[in-house]
C-alpha positions as CSV (number, residue, x, y, z in Angstrom):
1,M,75.9,173.5,61.6
2,L,77.5,170.2,60.8
3,A,79.0,168.3,63.6
4,S,82.7,167.5,63.4
5,R,83.8,164.2,61.9
6,S,85.4,162.8,65.1
7,L,84.2,162.9,68.6
8,G,87.7,162.2,69.9
9,V,89.6,159.1,70.7
10,I,87.7,156.7,72.9
11,R,90.2,154.4,74.6
12,G,91.4,151.9,72.0
13,A,88.3,151.9,69.9
14,S,89.1,154.7,67.6
15,S,91.3,152.6,65.3
16,T,88.6,150.1,65.0
17,L,86.0,152.7,64.1
18,S,88.1,154.7,61.8
19,S,88.8,151.6,59.7
20,Y,85.2,150.5,59.8
21,N,84.1,150.0,56.2
22,I,80.6,151.3,55.9
23,S,79.8,149.6,52.6
24,A,80.9,146.3,54.0
25,R,79.5,146.5,57.5
26,A,76.6,144.2,56.8
27,M,79.0,141.4,56.2
28,S,81.7,142.0,58.8
29,N,81.6,141.0,62.4
30,L,78.1,139.6,62.2
31,V,76.7,138.4,65.6
32,P,75.8,134.7,65.2
33,A,73.0,134.9,67.8
34,Y,71.0,137.2,65.5
35,S,71.9,135.6,62.1
36,S,68.4,134.2,61.5
37,Y,66.9,137.6,60.5
38,N,65.9,138.0,56.9
39,N,65.6,141.8,57.0
40,L,68.2,142.9,59.5
41,N,72.0,142.7,59.9
42,V,73.4,142.7,63.4
43,S,77.2,143.3,63.6
44,Q,79.6,144.1,66.4
45,P,82.0,146.9,65.2
46,S,83.6,147.2,68.6
47,E,83.4,145.7,72.1
48,F,79.9,145.9,73.6
49,V,78.6,147.8,70.6
50,Y,76.0,146.3,68.2
51,N,75.0,147.9,64.9
52,L,71.5,146.9,63.9
53,E,71.0,147.6,60.2
54,L,67.7,147.6,58.4
55,N,68.5,145.5,55.3
56,R,65.9,145.6,52.5
57,P,67.8,148.0,50.3
58,K,66.1,146.9,47.1
59,K,62.8,147.7,48.7
60,M,64.0,151.0,50.2
61,N,63.9,149.3,53.6
62,A,60.1,149.3,53.5
63,L,58.9,148.0,56.8
64,S,57.3,144.7,56.1
65,M,55.4,142.8,58.8
66,E,58.3,140.3,58.9
67,M,60.9,143.1,59.4
68,W,58.6,144.7,62.0
69,G,58.6,141.5,64.0
70,E,62.3,141.1,63.7
71,I,62.9,144.6,65.1
72,G,60.8,143.8,68.1
73,D,62.4,140.4,68.6
74,F,65.9,142.0,68.4
75,F,65.2,144.7,71.0
76,D,63.5,142.2,73.3
77,R,66.5,139.9,73.2
78,V,69.3,142.4,73.2
79,G,68.0,143.9,76.4
80,E,69.2,140.8,78.2
81,D,72.4,140.3,76.1
82,S,75.4,141.0,78.3
83,D,77.7,141.3,75.3
84,C,75.8,144.4,74.2
85,R,75.8,147.8,76.0
86,V,74.8,150.1,73.2
87,V,73.0,149.7,69.9
88,V,73.4,151.9,66.8
89,L,70.3,151.7,64.5
90,S,71.2,152.4,60.9
91,A,70.1,151.2,57.4
92,A,71.6,149.8,54.3
93,G,71.1,151.3,50.8
94,K,69.9,154.6,49.5
95,M,67.6,155.6,52.4
96,F,66.8,154.8,56.0
97,T,63.3,153.7,55.2
98,S,60.4,154.5,52.9
99,G,57.9,153.5,55.6
100,I,55.4,150.7,55.9
101,D,55.5,148.2,53.0
102,L,52.4,149.0,51.0
103,V,52.0,145.3,50.0
104,D,51.4,144.5,53.7
105,L,49.2,147.5,54.2
106,S,47.0,146.5,51.3
107,E,46.5,143.1,52.9
108,L,44.5,144.9,55.6
109,A,41.9,145.5,53.0
110,S,41.0,141.8,53.2
111,V,39.9,142.5,56.8
112,V,38.0,145.7,55.9
113,Y,36.1,144.2,53.0
114,S,35.5,140.8,54.5
115,D,32.0,139.6,55.2
116,D,32.7,139.3,58.9
117,D,30.6,141.0,61.5
118,I,32.0,144.5,62.3
119,A,32.8,143.6,65.9
120,R,34.9,140.8,64.7
121,K,36.7,142.9,62.1
122,C,37.4,145.6,64.7
123,T,38.8,143.0,67.0
124,V,41.2,141.7,64.3
125,M,42.2,145.2,63.4
126,Y,42.8,146.2,67.0
127,N,45.0,143.2,67.7
128,K,47.0,143.8,64.5
129,I,47.7,147.5,65.5
130,R,48.5,146.6,69.1
131,R,51.0,144.0,67.9
132,L,52.8,146.5,65.7
133,Q,52.8,149.0,68.5
134,K,54.4,146.6,70.8
135,Q,57.3,145.8,68.4
136,F,58.4,149.4,68.3
137,S,57.8,150.0,72.0
138,T,60.5,147.5,72.6
139,L,63.0,150.2,71.8
140,E,61.9,152.3,74.8
141,H,61.7,149.3,77.0
142,C,65.1,148.0,76.1
143,P,67.6,149.1,78.9
144,K,70.4,149.5,76.4
145,P,70.9,153.0,74.9
146,I,70.0,153.2,71.2
147,I,71.6,155.7,68.8
148,G,69.6,156.3,65.6
149,A,71.8,157.1,62.6
150,I,69.4,158.3,59.8
151,H,70.4,159.0,56.2
152,S,68.2,160.2,53.3
153,A,64.5,159.6,53.7
154,C,62.8,158.5,56.9
155,I,59.1,158.3,56.1
156,G,55.9,157.2,57.8
157,G,56.6,154.1,60.0
158,G,60.3,155.2,60.0
159,V,59.3,158.2,62.1
160,D,57.4,155.9,64.5
161,L,60.6,153.8,64.7
162,I,63.1,156.6,65.3
163,C,60.9,158.3,67.9
164,G,61.7,155.3,70.2
165,V,65.5,155.7,70.1
166,D,67.5,157.6,72.8
167,I,69.8,159.7,70.6
168,R,69.2,160.7,67.0
169,M,71.7,162.0,64.4
170,C,71.3,162.3,60.7
171,T,73.0,163.2,57.4
172,E,72.8,166.6,55.8
173,D,70.5,165.2,53.1
174,A,68.1,163.5,55.5
175,W,64.4,164.3,55.7
176,F,61.5,163.1,57.8
177,Q,57.9,162.9,56.9
178,V,54.8,161.8,58.9
179,K,53.1,160.5,55.8
180,E,50.1,158.7,57.2
181,V,47.6,161.5,56.7
182,D,48.3,161.4,52.9
183,M,47.5,157.7,53.1
184,G,44.1,158.2,54.6
185,L,44.9,157.2,58.1
186,A,46.2,158.6,61.4
187,A,49.6,157.5,62.4
188,D,49.0,154.7,64.9
189,V,52.4,153.1,65.9
190,G,53.9,155.8,68.1
191,T,54.6,159.1,66.3
192,L,51.5,160.9,67.6
193,Q,52.5,159.8,71.2
194,R,56.3,160.2,71.1
195,L,57.0,163.0,68.6
196,P,55.6,165.7,70.9
197,R,58.1,164.6,73.6
198,A,60.9,164.6,71.1
199,I,60.6,168.2,69.8
200,G,58.6,169.9,72.6
201,S,56.3,172.0,70.3
202,Q,52.8,170.8,70.1
203,S,52.0,173.4,67.4
204,L,54.9,172.1,65.2
205,V,53.9,168.5,65.8
206,N,50.4,169.3,64.7
207,E,51.7,171.0,61.6
208,L,53.9,168.1,60.6
209,C,51.3,165.4,61.2
210,L,48.4,167.3,59.6
211,T,50.2,168.5,56.5
212,A,52.6,165.6,55.9
213,R,55.3,168.1,54.8
214,K,58.9,167.1,54.7
215,L,61.1,168.1,57.7
216,K,64.7,168.5,56.4
217,A,67.9,168.0,58.4
218,P,68.6,171.6,59.3
219,E,65.2,172.2,60.7
220,A,65.2,168.8,62.4
221,E,68.4,169.8,64.2
222,K,67.0,173.3,65.1
223,I,63.9,171.8,66.7
224,G,65.8,169.1,68.5
225,L,64.5,166.0,66.7
226,V,68.2,165.2,66.0
227,S,71.1,166.4,68.0
228,R,73.8,166.3,65.3
229,V,73.9,166.5,61.5
230,Y,76.8,165.2,59.4
231,A,77.9,165.8,55.8
232,N,77.4,162.2,54.7
233,K,76.6,158.7,55.8
234,E,80.3,157.7,56.3
235,E,80.9,160.6,58.7
236,M,77.7,160.0,60.6
237,M,78.4,156.3,61.1
238,A,81.9,156.9,62.2
239,A,80.6,159.4,64.8
240,A,77.7,157.2,65.9
241,L,80.0,154.2,66.4
242,E,82.5,156.3,68.3
243,M,79.8,157.7,70.5
244,A,78.5,154.2,71.1
245,A,82.0,153.0,72.1
246,N,82.3,155.9,74.5
247,I,79.0,155.0,76.2
248,A,79.9,151.3,76.2
249,A,83.1,151.9,78.0
250,K,81.2,153.3,81.0
251,S,79.6,151.3,83.8
252,P,76.6,149.4,82.4
253,V,75.0,149.7,85.8
254,A,75.2,153.5,85.5
255,V,74.2,153.7,81.8
256,Q,71.2,151.4,82.0
257,G,70.1,152.9,85.2
258,T,70.2,156.3,83.6
259,K,68.1,155.2,80.6
260,I,65.5,153.5,82.9
261,N,65.1,156.5,85.1
262,L,64.9,159.0,82.2
263,A,62.1,156.9,80.7
264,Y,60.3,156.6,84.0
265,S,60.5,160.4,84.7
266,R,59.0,161.3,81.3
267,E,55.7,159.8,82.4
268,H,55.7,160.7,86.1
269,S,55.9,163.8,88.3
270,P,59.3,165.0,89.6
271,D,58.5,163.8,93.1
272,E,57.6,160.3,91.7
273,G,60.8,160.3,89.7
274,L,62.9,161.2,92.7
275,D,61.3,158.5,94.8
276,Y,61.9,156.0,92.0
277,I,65.6,156.8,91.6
278,A,66.0,156.7,95.4
279,R,64.6,153.2,95.5
280,F,66.6,152.2,92.4
281,N,69.9,153.6,93.8
282,M,69.5,152.2,97.3
283,A,70.6,148.9,95.6
284,M,72.7,150.1,92.6
285,L,74.9,152.4,94.7
286,Q,76.3,149.3,96.3
287,S,77.7,148.2,93.0
288,E,81.4,147.7,92.6
289,D,81.2,150.0,89.6
290,V,80.7,153.0,91.8
291,M,84.0,152.4,93.7
292,K,85.9,151.7,90.4
293,S,84.6,154.9,88.8
294,A,85.4,156.9,91.9
295,M,88.9,155.6,92.1
296,A,89.5,156.3,88.4
297,S,88.3,159.8,88.9
298,M,90.7,160.4,91.7
299,D,93.7,158.8,90.1
300,K,94.1,160.4,86.7
301,T,97.3,158.3,86.0
302,A,95.5,155.0,86.4
303,P,94.2,153.1,83.4
304,P,90.5,153.4,82.6
305,P,88.4,151.0,84.7
306,T,86.8,148.0,83.1
307,F,83.4,146.8,84.2
308,A,81.9,143.3,84.5
309,K,79.1,142.3,82.2
310,L,75.6,143.0,83.3
């Protein structure tokens, strides 16, 4: 079932979002601090919301080594950027991404077929793989919530990428494919580790990864890989940006604390997670944001609270 076009008016942001021109978003409201990227556009469609757009449309947003590094650099930096509270991850052009750039993948052959000793070749290959893994792990480590907005194809390395976001939505024509087995390798940048957590069925994960079949939007929604499906990219982006504005209007102490503790609890027992949140909140409950939120909840006539940067 398609989600509705609007998630409701979020404070004063709805007028900004409703007029947000999807075709022009790469050129409007660009954030100067991130203007040096060659393969990404970073814009600010509303207060405290950044839109990170994959921008190699002529190459179907194929993930080059340069783009890979820029993605990691962005999420490393934005985690400490007090002007950003939520990131929407989207893509320019006809599709979200066609996966790893085969030109870069073919360059690995120079390592495989070199005359170096096998131990040295393995060391080079290991370091390359770990470097790529770390770039995409920055999405999980970033304390800012990330909303993935996926249209059309999301293939191979694209699945590795979107498995690291916090909320996923897609268009009705979107499809996902763990393509690596067809390329003669096992996926090695996060899909095999994160996809089981995303959809909860090990049998289905095994099927998708071993057969490389396409997973289309209706099934993706049914199994929980995405939480919402939209008729087209324009509707999806409007909804993603409005959801982001909603989250950004809340206390950044509460929002970032929630993401940090959700991530911690995925890898630890309930008792360990409970102890972690108790230690976390013994400090964070002293934030002025708690009192502001409580007062706003009690006085329905008061204007919405505003929160200091974090």
